[in-house]
N, C-alpha and C positions, 0 to 999 in steps of 0.2 A: 431213209432215202427210198425213192421209188424204184421199182423193178425196171431194169434197163433193157427195153425191147430192141435196142439198136445194135446189140452185140451180134457177132457172127456165131450163132449157136451151133451151126453145122461143124465148126472147126475149133470149138473150145471144149476141153475136158475140165469140168469144174472141180473134179477131185484133185487134179494137178494144179489148177489155178483158182483156188477158193476166193482169192482176193477180188475176182471179177463178179462174184455172186452177190446179189442184193436180195434181201428177204422179200421186200415188197409187201403188198397187202393180200391177205387171204390165200388164194390158190394161184396167184400170178406166177407164170413161168412153169407151171407144173408139167406141161407137155413139151418143154423146150430144153431143160437143163440135163445134159448128159454127163456121166454115164448113168445117172440116177433114174432118168425116165425109163431107160431100157431095163434097168434092174427091178424097178418097182411096179411099173404100169401093168405088167402081165398078171400081177396079183390083185388088181383092183376090180373085184367082181362082187355083185350084190343081188343077183337074181332071186335067190332064196335066202332066208335067214341062215341056213346051214352053210351056204357058200359065203355069205357075208362074214360069218364067224371065222371060217377058215382063212379067208382073205385078210380080214382085219388083224387076226393073230399073226399071220405071216408078215404083214407090213409092220406091225408093232415089233416083231422080233428083229426085222431089218433095222428099225429105229434103234433098238437096244444094241445091235451089232455096230452100227455107225457110232453110237455113243461110246461104246467100249473102245473103238478106234480113234476117238476124239475128232470125228468127222462131222462138224457142225452142219455143213451143207447137206450131207446125207440125212442127218437128223431132221433138218427143216423140210427137206423134200419128202421124207416119210410122213411128217406131220401134214404136209399139203395133200398127200395121197389119202390119208385117213380123212381129212376134211372133205376132199373131193368125193370119197366113198359115201360120206354122210350126205353132202348136198345133192349128189346125183340120185342116190336111192330115195332121198326125200322128194325130189322132183317127180320121180316115177311113182312114188307113193301118192302124190297129190294129183297127178295128171296121167291118164292112160297113155302109154307110149312115150311118156316123158315130155310131151309137147304141151307147153303152157299156153301158147297162143294159137288161135285158129288161123285159117287162111287169110282173114281180113285184118289180122294183127290184134284182135281183141283177146283178152284173157278168157280162157275157157273155164267153165265151172269145174270145181274140184270133184274128183271121183276117187275117194280114198281107197287105196289098196293096202290092207292091213299087213300083208306079207312084206311088202316093200318098206312100210313104216317100221316094221321090226328090224329089217336089214339096216335101215337108217340109224336106229337106236343102237345097234351093235357097233357100227362105225363111230357114232358119236361118243360112245363110252371110251374107246381107245384114243380118239382125238383129244378128248378132255384130259386124259391122263398125260398125254404128250405135251399139250400146250400149257399145262400147269406144272410140269416137271421143273424143279428148281435148277437142275443142271442145264436143261435146255434153255431156260430163261436167262441164266448167267452167260452161257455161250452166245446166245443171240445178242445180248447187250454188248458183249465184248466184240463180236463180229461187226455189229453196226457201228460201234465206236471206232474200230480200227479201219473199216473199209467203206462205211457209209450205209 
């Protein structure tokens, strides 16, 4: 089922009401679902490979903590933040300043930044571990079957 953007995100605690959460596609809702946004977002940094390593390890540890607590929504949100760390650092690796389009709306030529590319690879490694985790996949299937 698609991510429901019509919910009142300012007044829903998804830890208390996980039945309202929809996985959606990719990173949908990553900046909307509380309390996870407030818990995880502050750790999503990728300016240098060292920062990306520390950040991805922190988010991965949060994933493991949510998993230990049986909190699928937290697990999925941690997965989304790892994915976002990868996609954002990849964009900055490909385009100076992270801007893919010029002022006319045309795609700019790529200008590869090897440091940001390394940051992207660091996030990608943790993202793959999470998205292929058998426990995550089982809980995701159960959540989608139960709630949509």
